[in-house]
Residue, then its C-alpha position, 0 to 999 in steps of 0.5 A: x802318965x807319959x803319953x806316946x802318940x804314934x802316927x803312921x802312914x801305910x805302916x811307916x811311922x810319920x810322927x812320934x809325940x811324947x808328953x807329960x810326966x810318968x808320976x812313978x817317982x819324985x822329980x829327978x828320981x822317976x825311973x819311967x821318965x828317965x827311961x822314956x827320955x833316954x830312949x827318945x833322946x837317944x833315938x833323936x841323936x841316932x836319927x840326926x847322925x844317920x839320916x839328918x835330912x829325914x826328920x825334924x825334932x822338938x825337945x821341951x820340958x815334958x814334950x818330945x816330937x819326932x816328925x819325918x819330913x822325908x820317906x826314909x827306910x833307915x829312919x823308919x827302921x830306927x823309929x820302929x825300934x824306938x816304938x818297940x822299946x817304948x812298948x816293952x816299957x809299957x808292958x812293965x809300967x802300964x800305969x805310967x805310960x800309954x801308947x796310942x798308935x794311929x794309922x792316918 
């Protein structure tokens, strides 16, 4: 199961961690993993282009982390967009993706 952990401060997203594999299909054929990866990597690219100083990124096998290092309205809007995309996926694939949203 893909596990998404979102940390917020005063409603603003500070960190998104995505880990593990969905198990929806065979390796290389897993549509849930592919969808989550596309959303997350696309968001990393958008953040890096639009607000390169605002976030740090970690990308490894079965692990993605996006962490805000500066408060930035554009970064927060983009990250909230990613959250809504992942939430929509969770509605359709609840057995394969879980989202933990935490205010810190």
